[in-house]
C-alpha positions as CSV (number, residue, x, y, z in Angstrom):
1,X,146.9,137.9,118.9
2,X,149.6,135.4,118.7
3,X,150.9,134.3,115.3
4,X,150.3,130.6,114.7
5,X,152.7,128.8,112.5
6,X,151.6,126.3,109.8
7,X,153.4,123.5,111.7
8,X,151.4,124.1,114.8
9,X,148.1,123.5,112.9
10,X,149.2,120.2,111.5
11,X,148.2,117.0,113.3
12,X,151.0,114.9,114.7
13,X,152.3,112.2,112.4
14,X,151.2,108.8,113.6
15,X,154.5,107.3,112.4
16,X,157.3,109.8,112.7
17,X,160.2,109.3,110.2
18,X,162.7,106.8,111.4
19,X,166.2,106.4,110.2
20,X,166.9,103.0,108.6
21,X,170.0,101.2,109.5
22,X,171.9,99.9,106.5
23,X,172.4,96.3,107.6
24,X,168.9,95.5,109.0
25,X,167.0,97.2,106.2
26,X,169.2,95.8,103.5
27,X,168.8,92.2,104.7
28,X,165.1,92.7,105.2
29,X,164.8,94.1,101.7
30,X,166.9,91.4,100.3
31,X,164.7,88.7,101.9
32,X,161.5,90.5,100.5
33,X,163.2,90.8,97.1
34,X,164.1,87.1,97.1
35,X,160.5,86.2,98.0
36,X,159.1,88.4,95.2
37,X,161.5,86.8,92.7
38,X,160.6,83.3,94.0
39,X,156.8,84.1,93.6
40,X,157.4,85.5,90.1
41,X,159.3,82.4,89.0
42,X,156.6,80.2,90.4
43,X,153.9,82.1,88.6
44,X,155.8,82.0,85.3
45,X,156.4,78.2,85.7
46,X,152.7,77.7,86.4
47,X,151.8,79.9,83.4
48,X,154.1,77.8,81.1
49,X,152.7,74.5,82.5
50,X,149.1,75.6,82.0
51,X,149.8,77.0,78.5
52,X,151.4,73.7,77.5
53,X,148.4,71.7,78.9
54,X,145.8,73.9,77.3
55,X,147.5,74.4,73.9
56,X,145.5,71.7,72.1
57,X,142.3,71.9,74.2
58,X,139.2,73.3,72.6
59,X,137.1,75.6,74.6
60,X,133.4,74.7,75.2
61,X,132.3,77.7,73.1
62,X,134.5,76.7,70.2
63,X,133.2,73.2,70.4
64,X,129.6,74.5,70.3
65,X,130.5,76.7,67.3
66,X,131.9,73.7,65.4
67,X,128.7,71.7,66.1
68,X,126.6,74.5,64.8
69,X,128.7,74.8,61.7
70,X,128.3,71.0,61.1
71,X,124.5,71.3,61.6
72,X,124.3,74.2,59.2
73,X,126.4,72.3,56.7
74,X,124.1,69.3,56.9
75,X,121.0,71.6,56.6
76,X,122.5,73.2,53.5
77,X,123.2,69.8,51.9
78,X,119.6,68.7,52.6
79,X,118.2,72.0,51.2
80,X,120.3,71.5,48.1
81,X,118.9,68.0,47.7
82,X,115.4,69.3,48.1
83,X,116.0,72.0,45.4
84,X,117.6,69.4,43.0
85,X,114.4,67.2,43.3
86,X,112.2,70.0,41.9
């Protein structure tokens, strides 16, 4: 029987390793890096704008809670009036 090496049992790589050339890859990486930086800056600017716009805005849930608090306060006052009458 023949000895089979481990490498012979491995499937062939679909993408064999390639050597990167310094100039082409560096410029491609630089372009991608600049795009990432641009996207990040845009996202941070949007975040800042939205934060400024929504700083004083009340959420619908908070508005409902305030209404409930007012209703409970009114109910409490009416119950106190009812107890004072007796």
